[in-house]
ROLUM-633790 format. One record per residue (C-alpha): x, y, z; residue number from 0; residue in one letter. Coordinates in nm, 3 decimals. Layout:
# residues N
+---------+---------+---------+------+------+
|       x |       y |       z | resi | resn |
+---------+---------+---------+------+------+
|       X |       Y |       Z |  NUM |    A |
...
+---------+---------+---------+------+------+
END
This chain:
# residues 234
+---------+---------+---------+------+------+
|       x |       y |       z | resi | resn |
+---------+---------+---------+------+------+
|   0.089 |  18.786 |   8.201 |    0 |    M |
|   0.438 |  18.557 |   8.246 |    1 |    P |
|   0.738 |  18.747 |   8.094 |    2 |    K |
|   0.786 |  18.637 |   7.739 |    3 |    V |
|   1.105 |  18.550 |   7.651 |    4 |    K |
|   1.224 |  18.848 |   7.388 |    5 |    K |
|   1.182 |  18.746 |   7.010 |    6 |    V |
|   1.458 |  18.860 |   6.756 |    7 |    P |
|   1.351 |  19.095 |   6.516 |    8 |    F |
|   1.318 |  18.995 |   6.169 |    9 |    Q |
|   1.140 |  19.172 |   5.887 |   10 |    F |
|   1.211 |  19.021 |   5.547 |   11 |    T |
|   1.060 |  18.996 |   5.171 |   12 |    N |
|   1.129 |  18.712 |   4.949 |   13 |    E |
|   0.922 |  18.552 |   4.650 |   14 |    I |
|   0.929 |  18.156 |   4.617 |   15 |    Q |
|   0.698 |  17.991 |   4.359 |   16 |    N |
|   0.504 |  18.246 |   4.280 |   17 |    G |
|   0.406 |  18.367 |   4.631 |   18 |    K |
|   0.529 |  18.656 |   4.832 |   19 |    H |
|   0.657 |  18.546 |   5.174 |   20 |    I |
|   0.697 |  18.800 |   5.471 |   21 |    L |
|   0.858 |  18.682 |   5.765 |   22 |    T |
|   0.768 |  18.915 |   6.080 |   23 |    L |
|   0.954 |  18.828 |   6.388 |   24 |    S |
|   0.971 |  19.068 |   6.723 |   25 |    G |
|   0.707 |  19.319 |   6.915 |   26 |    N |
|   0.412 |  19.454 |   6.769 |   27 |    V |
|   0.469 |  19.842 |   6.793 |   28 |    Q |
|   0.448 |  20.157 |   6.637 |   29 |    K |
|   0.753 |  20.282 |   6.444 |   30 |    K |
|   0.833 |  20.597 |   6.569 |   31 |    Y |
|   1.211 |  20.602 |   6.429 |   32 |    W |
|   1.335 |  20.471 |   6.082 |   33 |    R |
|   1.561 |  20.241 |   6.285 |   34 |    D |
|   1.278 |  20.121 |   6.532 |   35 |    D |
|   1.305 |  19.716 |   6.503 |   36 |    D |
|   0.925 |  19.641 |   6.561 |   37 |    V |
|   0.647 |  19.491 |   6.318 |   38 |    I |
|   0.455 |  19.761 |   6.235 |   39 |    N |
|   0.163 |  19.848 |   6.015 |   40 |    A |
|   0.372 |  20.125 |   5.797 |   41 |    K |
|   0.612 |  19.878 |   5.690 |   42 |    D |
|   0.392 |  19.601 |   5.620 |   43 |    I |
|   0.183 |  19.813 |   5.399 |   44 |    R |
|   0.454 |  19.944 |   5.200 |   45 |    E |
|   0.588 |  19.575 |   5.164 |   46 |    S |
|   0.230 |  19.454 |   5.045 |   47 |    L |
|   0.082 |  19.744 |   4.870 |   48 |    D |
|   0.173 |  19.638 |   4.529 |   49 |    T |
|   0.166 |  19.292 |   4.559 |   50 |    V |
|  -0.078 |  19.069 |   4.350 |   51 |    T |
|   0.065 |  18.745 |   4.437 |   52 |    D |
|  -0.053 |  18.530 |   4.713 |   53 |    D |
|   0.084 |  18.639 |   5.048 |   54 |    I |
|   0.249 |  18.420 |   5.293 |   55 |    V |
|   0.345 |  18.562 |   5.632 |   56 |    I |
|   0.583 |  18.379 |   5.873 |   57 |    K |
|   0.483 |  18.525 |   6.205 |   58 |    L |
|   0.671 |  18.474 |   6.558 |   59 |    N |
|   0.563 |  18.729 |   6.840 |   60 |    S |
|   0.498 |  18.794 |   7.155 |   61 |    P |
|   0.240 |  19.063 |   7.082 |   62 |    G |
|   0.267 |  19.484 |   7.205 |   63 |    G |
|   0.053 |  19.736 |   7.118 |   64 |    D |
|  -0.304 |  19.686 |   7.033 |   65 |    V |
|  -0.402 |  19.950 |   6.825 |   66 |    F |
|  -0.124 |  19.871 |   6.584 |   67 |    E |
|  -0.215 |  19.520 |   6.588 |   68 |    G |
|  -0.553 |  19.614 |   6.492 |   69 |    I |
|  -0.436 |  19.828 |   6.241 |   70 |    E |
|  -0.233 |  19.549 |   6.084 |   71 |    I |
|  -0.543 |  19.343 |   6.156 |   72 |    Y |
|  -0.790 |  19.571 |   5.902 |   73 |    N |
|  -0.459 |  19.596 |   5.685 |   74 |    Y |
|  -0.456 |  19.213 |   5.595 |   75 |    L |
|  -0.845 |  19.166 |   5.592 |   76 |    K |
|  -0.899 |  19.398 |   5.321 |   77 |    D |
|  -0.601 |  19.325 |   5.089 |   78 |    H |
|  -0.712 |  19.151 |   4.767 |   79 |    P |
|  -0.457 |  18.902 |   4.775 |   80 |    S |
|  -0.481 |  18.564 |   4.967 |   81 |    N |
|  -0.345 |  18.610 |   5.283 |   82 |    V |
|  -0.164 |  18.280 |   5.504 |   83 |    T |
|  -0.017 |  18.322 |   5.813 |   84 |    V |
|   0.212 |  18.090 |   5.952 |   85 |    E |
|   0.288 |  18.077 |   6.312 |   86 |    V |
|   0.681 |  17.981 |   6.334 |   87 |    T |
|   0.702 |  18.024 |   6.718 |   88 |    G |
|   0.462 |  18.247 |   6.935 |   89 |    L |
|   0.164 |  18.424 |   6.862 |   90 |    A |
|   0.055 |  18.596 |   7.141 |   91 |    A |
|  -0.153 |  18.916 |   7.249 |   92 |    S |
|  -0.121 |  19.170 |   6.954 |   93 |    A |
|  -0.005 |  18.916 |   6.730 |   94 |    A |
|  -0.317 |  18.749 |   6.722 |   95 |    T |
|  -0.460 |  19.027 |   6.540 |   96 |    F |
|  -0.244 |  18.945 |   6.242 |   97 |    I |
|  -0.332 |  18.599 |   6.208 |   98 |    I |
|  -0.703 |  18.717 |   6.266 |   99 |    A |
|  -0.700 |  18.913 |   5.991 |  100 |    G |
|  -0.583 |  18.620 |   5.741 |  101 |    A |
|  -0.724 |  18.398 |   5.512 |  102 |    D |
|  -0.602 |  18.088 |   5.628 |  103 |    E |
|  -0.376 |  18.014 |   5.959 |  104 |    V |
|  -0.122 |  17.756 |   5.993 |  105 |    I |
|   0.022 |  17.671 |   6.322 |  106 |    M |
|   0.367 |  17.469 |   6.287 |  107 |    N |
|   0.428 |  17.172 |   6.531 |  108 |    V |
|   0.495 |  17.310 |   6.889 |  109 |    G |
|   0.369 |  17.642 |   6.836 |  110 |    T |
|   0.159 |  17.834 |   7.122 |  111 |    S |
|  -0.114 |  18.113 |   7.102 |  112 |    L |
|  -0.201 |  18.331 |   7.354 |  113 |    M |
|  -0.492 |  18.590 |   7.444 |  114 |    I |
|  -0.550 |  18.795 |   7.746 |  115 |    H |
|  -0.761 |  19.148 |   7.827 |  116 |    E |
|  -0.611 |  19.467 |   7.730 |  117 |    A |
|  -0.357 |  19.627 |   7.987 |  118 |    S |
|  -0.188 |  19.945 |   8.070 |  119 |    T |
|  -0.042 |  20.154 |   8.320 |  120 |    F |
|  -0.244 |  20.426 |   8.500 |  121 |    A |
|  -0.186 |  20.684 |   8.749 |  122 |    W |
|  -0.364 |  20.980 |   8.917 |  123 |    G |
|  -0.715 |  21.038 |   9.108 |  124 |    N |
|  -0.983 |  20.802 |   9.081 |  125 |    K |
|  -1.152 |  20.990 |   8.805 |  126 |    Q |
|  -0.831 |  20.953 |   8.582 |  127 |    D |
|  -0.806 |  20.577 |   8.676 |  128 |    I |
|  -1.195 |  20.524 |   8.603 |  129 |    Q |
|  -1.137 |  20.651 |   8.263 |  130 |    K |
|  -0.818 |  20.424 |   8.171 |  131 |    T |
|  -1.101 |  20.141 |   8.315 |  132 |    L |
|  -1.345 |  20.268 |   8.062 |  133 |    N |
|  -1.117 |  20.252 |   7.811 |  134 |    A |
|  -0.999 |  19.918 |   7.876 |  135 |    L |
|  -1.329 |  19.779 |   7.874 |  136 |    E |
|  -1.401 |  19.950 |   7.552 |  137 |    T |
|  -1.082 |  19.776 |   7.409 |  138 |    I |
|  -1.160 |  19.473 |   7.547 |  139 |    D |
|  -1.481 |  19.458 |   7.365 |  140 |    D |
|  -1.349 |  19.536 |   7.037 |  141 |    S |
|  -1.112 |  19.235 |   7.083 |  142 |    I |
|  -1.382 |  19.018 |   7.144 |  143 |    L |
|  -1.560 |  19.112 |   6.825 |  144 |    A |
|  -1.239 |  19.023 |   6.605 |  145 |    I |
|  -1.200 |  18.679 |   6.798 |  146 |    Y |
|  -1.557 |  18.626 |   6.747 |  147 |    S |
|  -1.546 |  18.692 |   6.353 |  148 |    D |
|  -1.254 |  18.478 |   6.343 |  149 |    K |
|  -1.322 |  18.177 |   6.577 |  150 |    T |
|  -1.722 |  18.140 |   6.585 |  151 |    G |
|  -1.700 |  18.116 |   6.977 |  152 |    Q |
|  -1.928 |  18.304 |   7.166 |  153 |    S |
|  -1.818 |  18.613 |   7.355 |  154 |    A |
|  -1.880 |  18.461 |   7.683 |  155 |    D |
|  -1.639 |  18.164 |   7.636 |  156 |    Q |
|  -1.383 |  18.444 |   7.445 |  157 |    L |
|  -1.372 |  18.695 |   7.766 |  158 |    R |
|  -1.339 |  18.378 |   8.017 |  159 |    E |
|  -1.037 |  18.280 |   7.816 |  160 |    W |
|  -0.928 |  18.638 |   7.782 |  161 |    M |
|  -0.980 |  18.696 |   8.177 |  162 |    N |
|  -0.756 |  18.404 |   8.217 |  163 |    E |
|  -0.483 |  18.459 |   7.971 |  164 |    E |
|  -0.572 |  18.155 |   7.807 |  165 |    K |
|  -0.276 |  17.982 |   7.588 |  166 |    W |
|  -0.334 |  17.743 |   7.306 |  167 |    F |
|  -0.154 |  17.466 |   7.223 |  168 |    T |
|  -0.132 |  17.427 |   6.819 |  169 |    A |
|  -0.418 |  17.170 |   6.795 |  170 |    D |
|  -0.621 |  17.387 |   7.021 |  171 |    E |
|  -0.603 |  17.663 |   6.833 |  172 |    A |
|  -0.751 |  17.456 |   6.527 |  173 |    V |
|  -0.974 |  17.310 |   6.744 |  174 |    E |
|  -1.142 |  17.633 |   6.887 |  175 |    F |
|  -1.107 |  17.808 |   6.540 |  176 |    G |
|  -0.787 |  18.046 |   6.599 |  177 |    F |
|  -0.600 |  17.865 |   6.314 |  178 |    A |
|  -0.694 |  17.629 |   5.986 |  179 |    D |
|  -0.436 |  17.340 |   6.051 |  180 |    S |
|  -0.121 |  17.214 |   6.199 |  181 |    V |
|   0.161 |  17.142 |   5.946 |  182 |    K |
|   0.312 |  16.833 |   6.032 |  183 |    R |
|   0.611 |  16.648 |   5.877 |  184 |    A |
|   0.532 |  16.438 |   5.610 |  185 |    E |
|   0.534 |  16.045 |   5.751 |  186 |    P |
|   0.834 |  15.867 |   5.608 |  187 |    Q |
|   0.802 |  15.488 |   5.484 |  188 |    E |
|   0.990 |  15.269 |   5.771 |  189 |    E |
|   1.271 |  15.111 |   5.635 |  190 |    P |
|   1.242 |  14.703 |   5.674 |  191 |    Q |
|   1.467 |  14.549 |   5.898 |  192 |    D |
|   1.724 |  14.323 |   5.807 |  193 |    I |
|   1.558 |  13.955 |   5.910 |  194 |    A |
|   1.229 |  14.087 |   5.656 |  195 |    S |
|   1.426 |  14.173 |   5.362 |  196 |    M |
|   1.592 |  13.825 |   5.395 |  197 |    I |
|   1.273 |  13.651 |   5.425 |  198 |    Q |
|   1.132 |  13.843 |   5.096 |  199 |    N |
|   1.441 |  13.781 |   4.922 |  200 |    A |
|   1.401 |  13.388 |   5.008 |  201 |    V |
|   1.031 |  13.373 |   4.924 |  202 |    A |
|   1.126 |  13.514 |   4.561 |  203 |    V |
|   1.394 |  13.287 |   4.524 |  204 |    A |
|   1.139 |  12.984 |   4.598 |  205 |    M |
|   0.875 |  13.147 |   4.381 |  206 |    S |
|   1.117 |  13.149 |   4.079 |  207 |    N |
|   1.257 |  12.802 |   4.149 |  208 |    L |
|   0.924 |  12.644 |   4.191 |  209 |    S |
|   0.819 |  12.791 |   3.852 |  210 |    Q |
|   1.143 |  12.657 |   3.687 |  211 |    H |
|   1.063 |  12.302 |   3.793 |  212 |    V |
|   0.716 |  12.316 |   3.689 |  213 |    T |
|   0.791 |  12.472 |   3.339 |  214 |    N |
|   1.037 |  12.167 |   3.314 |  215 |    E |
|   0.773 |  11.893 |   3.419 |  216 |    V |
|   0.519 |  12.034 |   3.156 |  217 |    E |
|   0.774 |  12.048 |   2.891 |  218 |    Q |
|   0.861 |  11.628 |   2.958 |  219 |    K |
|   0.537 |  11.485 |   2.870 |  220 |    P |
|   0.520 |  11.697 |   2.514 |  221 |    K |
|   0.902 |  11.593 |   2.385 |  222 |    Q |
|   0.774 |  11.217 |   2.455 |  223 |    K |
|   0.453 |  11.258 |   2.262 |  224 |    S |
|   0.675 |  11.410 |   1.978 |  225 |    L |
|   0.902 |  11.098 |   1.988 |  226 |    I |
|   0.624 |  10.873 |   1.920 |  227 |    A |
|   0.458 |  11.041 |   1.684 |  228 |    R |
|   0.798 |  11.061 |   1.471 |  229 |    L |
|   0.859 |  10.668 |   1.513 |  230 |    R |
|   0.465 |  10.623 |   1.383 |  231 |    K |
|   0.593 |  10.827 |   1.074 |  232 |    G |
|   0.358 |  11.114 |   1.116 |  233 |    E |
+---------+---------+---------+------+------+
END
């Protein structure tokens, strides 16, 4: 797994336009001490247990502990509110379980998503190593079940991506079912160049002049007809 630059920690709650906004930035880990700066299931539960409004989670995380990520996944999946996760930077490894638990996932332009096999450190004799290997295979099967449910992709395809440690762009995340849309800036109307503005102004002026001349031409016959009728005493 390539080294991912450390993501600064942020955990904030706020209410905006009737929605509960939870900003999560940093590593996914179980919180052992009160001052641990990590994304964890306990803090998320305490923040969202009483929430009845729609929830938006702004997520930027390189991942971390698989079991903590799965606990967050199940909590969000069972939450009665509509949960939207908006990826603001990176959603990798265990952080992808957070997006899998959402009702809707939005990728910002330039963001990334990454999935891979479970990994750990092991030591001891060959039986100890085999036990660790068995555990990793079971964890991978659990991860596959989460991704399969979220994306609709086949287990074989997901396993292949996990084996190669697959990185997805924002558009690819949508294409393969990990996300629902890419948030793009609304197109702005391009200003007209000076030449076009002058040309339009001249066209309007000529149209007005032509209309004025036409009206005067139409009035002259009417005036002559009125004078002739007056002379006849009508």
